[in-house]
C-alpha positions in Angstrom: 1.7 -0.3 9.6 1.8 2.1 12.5 -0.1 5.4 11.9 1.9 7.1 14.6 4.8 7.6 12.2 2.5 9.0 9.5 0.9 11.4 12.0 4.2 12.7 13.3 5.8 13.1 9.8 2.7 14.9 8.5 2.5 17.1 11.6 6.1 18.2 11.2 5.7 18.7 7.4 2.5 20.8 7.9 4.1 22.8 10.8 7.1 23.7 8.6 4.8 24.8 5.7 2.5 26.7 8.2 5.3 28.6 9.8 7.0 29.4 6.4 3.8 30.6 4.8 2.7 32.6 7.9 6.0 34.5 8.3 7.6 34.4 4.8 4.6 34.8 2.4 6.3 37.5 0.3 9.5 35.5 -0.1 7.5 32.3 -1.0 5.5 34.3 -3.6 8.7 35.8 -5.1 10.4 32.4 -5.4 7.4 31.1 -7.4 7.4 34.2 -9.7 4.2 35.7 -8.3 3.8 39.4 -7.6 3.3 39.8 -3.8 0.2 42.0 -3.4 -1.8 42.6 -0.2 -4.6 40.2 -1.0 -2.3 37.4 -2.1 -0.1 37.8 1.0 -3.2 37.7 3.2 -4.4 34.4 1.5 -1.0 32.8 1.8 -0.8 33.7 5.5 -4.3 32.4 6.0 -3.2 29.1 4.4 -0.3 29.1 6.8 -2.8 29.3 9.7 -4.7 26.3 8.3 -1.5 24.3 7.9 -0.6 25.0 11.5 -4.1 23.9 12.6 -3.8 20.7 10.7 -0.3 20.2 12.1 -1.6 20.5 15.6 -4.5 18.2 14.9 -2.1 15.5 13.5 0.3 16.0 16.4 -2.4 15.6 19.1 -3.8 12.5 17.2 -0.5 10.8 16.9 -1.1 8.3 19.7 -4.7 7.5 18.6 -5.7 4.4 16.6 -6.4 5.7 13.1 -8.0 3.7 10.3 -11.1 1.7 9.7 -13.8 3.3 11.9 -11.2 4.7 14.4 -10.6 8.5 14.0 -12.0 8.3 10.6 -12.6 12.1 10.4 -8.9 12.8 11.0 -7.8 10.3 8.3 -10.5 11.5 5.9 -9.6 15.2 6.4 -6.0 14.6 5.8 -6.7 12.4 2.8 -8.9 15.0 1.1 -6.4 17.8 1.8 -3.3 16.0 0.5 -5.2 14.6 -2.5 -6.7 17.9 -3.6 -3.4 19.8 -3.1 -1.5 17.1 -4.9 -3.9 17.3 -7.9 -3.7 21.1 -8.0 0.1 21.1 -7.8 0.4 18.4 -10.5 -1.8 20.4 -12.8 0.2 23.6 -12.2 3.5 21.7 -12.7 2.2 20.4 -16.1 0.9 23.8 -17.2 3.9 25.9 -16.1 6.6 23.2 -16.4 8.0 24.1 -13.0 10.1 21.4 -11.3 9.6 22.9 -7.8 5.8 22.5 -8.3 6.4 18.9 -9.5 8.5 18.1 -6.4 5.8 19.6 -4.2 3.1 17.6 -6.0 5.1 14.4 -5.4 5.4 15.0 -1.7 1.7 15.8 -1.3 0.8 12.8 -3.4 2.8 10.5 -1.2 0.9 11.7 1.8 -2.4 11.3 -0.1 -1.6 7.7 -0.9 -0.4 7.0 2.6 -3.6 8.5 4.2 -5.7 6.7 1.6 -4.2 3.4 2.6 -4.9 4.2 6.2 -8.5 5.4 5.5 -9.6 2.6 3.1 -7.4 -0.4 3.8 -5.9 -0.2 7.3 -7.3 -2.1 10.2 -5.8 -0.6 13.3 -4.2 -2.8 16.0 -3.5 -2.0 19.5 -0.2 -0.3 20.0 1.8 0.1 23.2 3.5 3.4 23.9 
């Protein structure tokens, strides 16, 4: 299993989320039925900055061996992030019965499982670029 593909896909996914939440926070809140107030918009935009930071981290680490003891902090940070967000979205989808939350939970959970496999079961091999 090549971690390069995982890092590229997660970087693109997080960059899209980061740009969307940074520049369209009001629209995202409206789509989810929340009232856009100043504090919530600020928090959503801060989340966008975090997603852009994670996207850049994953993009710059795309050529590095990841798994086992190699780049463990990168794999662990991604695993914790995707796992926690997946759990939160799953809970919200169950409570509110929202299909868009369930779809988001599914995507985040896929990344959580993938990073979990890399973190706990993957033994990296040399790759040629």
